[in-house]
N, C-alpha and C positions, 0 to 999 in steps of 0.2 A: 581880036586876039583871042584866042582858047583859054581857059585855066589849066593848069597841069594838075589837078586834081579831078576836073572833067575828064582829060586825057585818060589819068591814070583807072577812073572809073569806070570808064566805055573799055578801055583794055583790059581789067579784071573782070567785067559782064561779059567778055567775049572768050577768056581764054580759064575761067573757072570750069564754062560748062564741058568746052573741050579737053582741060583735064582729068572733071571726072570721066568723062566719056573714055577715056584713056583707060582709067585704074579700072573701071567696070569691066571693059574689053578684057583687060590683062585676070582680070579676077575669073572673068570664065574662063579662062583657061586652066586654072588650078585644077581640076580634077582632072583634064588628060594629064598635066605635070605628074598628078599623085601618080596615078597609072603608070604614067611612063617610067618614074623612078622606081615603083614597087617591083614591077616587070624586071626592067636591070637586075637590080641586088637580089632578085628571085633567081633569075636567070646564072646569075655568076655562084651563088651556094646551091643552087639545084646540080649544077656542074661538078662542084666538088663533090658533093654526096653521089653522084653517078662514079666518079672518078672513083671512089672509096670502093663501093658496092663491085666494080668489074675488076677489080682487082683486089679481094681481099686479102689475100695472105700478104702481100705488100703491104697495106693498111695497117694489119695488127703487126708488123714487123716495125713499120713505121713509126706507132704507138707505142713500142716496146721501147725500142733504139736511140729513137730520134726525141719524138717528142716528149716533153718532159712537162708532163698534165698531173696535177697536183691530185692528191687523195684519191683517185678512181687506180683500180688496176690499167692495164693498158687496153684490154681486150674490150671493159665494161665501157672504156673511154671513146675507143673507136666506135663501138656500138650506139653510143650518146650521139657521136657527133654526127655519125652519119644518119641517125633519125632527125634529131635536130635540123641537120642543112636539107633533108628531103623534105619531113614533115611541113618546116618553116617557111622554106621556100614554097612548097603550095600552097600555105595559108597563105602571105603575103600576096602572090600572085593573085589571087583571086579575092583579094581583100577579106576575109573569113577569120576573126579572132584577127584581125591584122593588127592591132597595139603589142596583146602578149606575141605572136609569131616576130613582131621586130623586136620584141623584148629578147624572147630567146636566140635572136640569130644573133643579136648588140651581144647577147653575153658570151653565145659562142666564139664570135669574132674576138674578143677581150683576152678569152681563156688560148683561143690560137693564134694572137698575136703575144703575146706572153711566154708558149708553153715551147715556141719553137725558135730557139735563143739566135740561129743562123737566120735570120729573116733581115732583107737589107733596107737602108734608109727610105728606098722609095716603095717598097713593100710594106714599112711599116705606115709610112705617109699614105697610103692606100686605104689601109685597115681603119685608119683615125677617119679617113674621109667616108667608108662605110660606115663607120659607127655613127658620124653625126648623121647620116642620111636615117641611118636606122633608129636614133633618137627623135628626129621629127617625125616619124611614125610613132613613135610611142605616145607622143606628146599630144600630135594634133590629129590622130587615126589615121583609118586607110584611104580616107577621100568618098566624094562622091559618088563613083565609080568602081564598087566593092559591092562585094555582099553584107558586110556590114550594116552597108548604107541602104539596102536593099530590106534586110529586117530589119531595121529600126523603123522604113516608111511603114513596112505592111505592121509590125506593133501598134505603130504610133494609128493608122488607121482602122485596125479594131479595137486599139483601146477608143475612140473616137465613138466609133460605130456603138459600141457598147453602153459610153457613156450617152447618146442620142437615145439609144434604144431604153435606156433605165429611164428618162425622162419623160419619154413619149409613153410609158406605159403606164396606166392611172394607178394611183396608190391605194391601198387598204383605208379605209375609215376608218379614226381611231375610234376605241371604245371607251367606253366608261364615262366620267362625270355625272 
């Protein structure tokens, strides 16, 4: 007769490595997830910026008559909004200054949702989800498949090389005593 404790131990001995293998496999997909979400968000806001550019007179008119952007004059708000949409989208897509790009688009998303009073409930919900995704990148960074990660690896390699070179070079003898 087998002991229940022995049976549980054997089951755990088999289940734990399988579980760890599964978790490791899922974690290996994180860089691709980060990249795909960055590209998804960048595409949405890039298109918005391009629409603004394609019909600039209409854009300025919308900022003058429809959008209630606080503090800024309508034309300045139109310029700033377009610059943030295009610049932030580009930077987010390649993952350069990814946290700052996500933060700027997060802010733009909030201002857009608040300044356009005629947003439907579904559009407001969508803006909320975009905001959550932007906050993910503000807190987490753009991920391993990004220009930020590439620059970080380059910087770390350069720093390590400098430390090794300084340790390998002979130190001048101390004078005195």
